[in-house]
C-alpha positions in Angstrom: -16.5 12.1 63.2 -18.8 9.1 62.4 -19.3 7.2 59.2 -22.3 9.3 58.3 -20.4 12.5 58.9 -17.6 11.3 56.6 -20.2 10.5 54.0 -21.9 13.9 54.1 -18.6 15.7 54.1 -17.5 13.7 51.0 -20.8 14.5 49.2 -20.7 18.2 50.2 -18.0 19.1 47.7 -19.1 19.6 44.0 -15.8 18.3 42.6 -16.1 15.0 44.6 -19.7 14.6 43.3 -18.3 15.0 39.7 -15.7 12.4 40.4 -18.5 10.0 41.6 -20.5 10.9 38.5 -17.5 9.9 36.4 -17.0 6.6 38.3 -20.7 5.9 37.8 -20.1 6.1 34.0 -16.9 4.1 34.1 -15.7 2.4 37.2 -12.1 1.2 37.7 -10.4 4.4 36.5 -6.8 5.4 37.3 -5.9 8.8 38.7 -4.7 9.8 35.3 -8.1 8.9 33.7 -10.0 10.8 36.3 -7.8 13.9 36.0 -8.2 13.8 32.2 -12.0 13.5 32.4 -12.2 16.4 34.9 -10.0 18.6 32.7 -11.5 17.8 29.3 -15.1 17.1 30.0 -15.7 19.4 33.0 -13.0 22.1 32.4 -11.8 21.8 35.9 -8.2 23.0 36.4 -7.3 20.7 39.3 -3.9 19.2 40.0 -3.3 15.4 40.2 -2.5 16.0 43.9 -5.9 17.8 44.4 -7.8 14.9 42.7 -5.8 12.4 44.8 -6.9 14.3 48.0 -10.5 14.3 46.8 -10.2 10.5 46.2 -8.8 10.0 49.7 -11.9 11.7 51.2 -14.2 9.6 49.1 -12.3 6.5 50.1 -12.5 7.4 53.8 -16.3 7.7 53.4 -16.4 4.3 51.7 -17.7 5.7 48.4 -14.6 4.7 46.5 -12.6 1.5 46.8 -9.1 1.2 45.3 -7.3 -1.8 44.0 -3.7 -2.1 42.9 -2.7 -4.0 39.8 1.0 -3.8 39.1 2.0 -0.1 38.8 -1.6 1.0 38.5 -4.2 1.9 41.1 -7.8 1.6 40.0 -10.7 3.5 41.7 -14.1 1.8 41.9 -17.4 3.3 43.0 -19.1 1.7 46.0 -22.7 2.7 46.5 -23.3 0.7 49.7 -22.9 3.8 52.0 -25.5 5.7 49.9 -28.0 2.9 50.3 -27.5 2.9 54.1 -28.3 6.7 54.2 -31.4 6.4 52.0 -32.7 3.4 54.0 -32.2 5.5 57.2 -34.9 7.9 56.2 -36.9 6.1 53.6 -40.4 5.5 54.7 -41.7 2.0 54.3 -44.1 1.4 51.5 -47.5 0.6 53.2 -48.5 -1.5 50.2 -45.4 -3.7 50.4 -46.5 -7.0 52.1 -42.8 -8.2 52.2 -41.9 -5.4 54.6 -41.3 -7.1 58.0 -42.1 -3.9 59.9 -45.6 -3.9 58.5 -46.4 -7.5 59.3 -46.4 -7.1 63.1 -49.7 -8.1 64.8 
């Protein structure tokens, strides 16, 4: 499976999209914080192990980066893979003079 396949697989699941939404609102959350938000805010009854598995899929797709500080592991959103996907199909703006593809002779 390629990088784009991993990305689309990660985005296909509604729980993973909610996790990304939560990391958009507050990056650098621990597993405990993410579990609490999913339970309290979204009423999702999902185990810590289940959330951890979702985070692993998001990390494999490059959408989540983790960093360890002492006993804690923090999860940060990485939007770079999303930009690569949007740029793949985004049509160039014909009125943009800075677009190098448009300045060909």
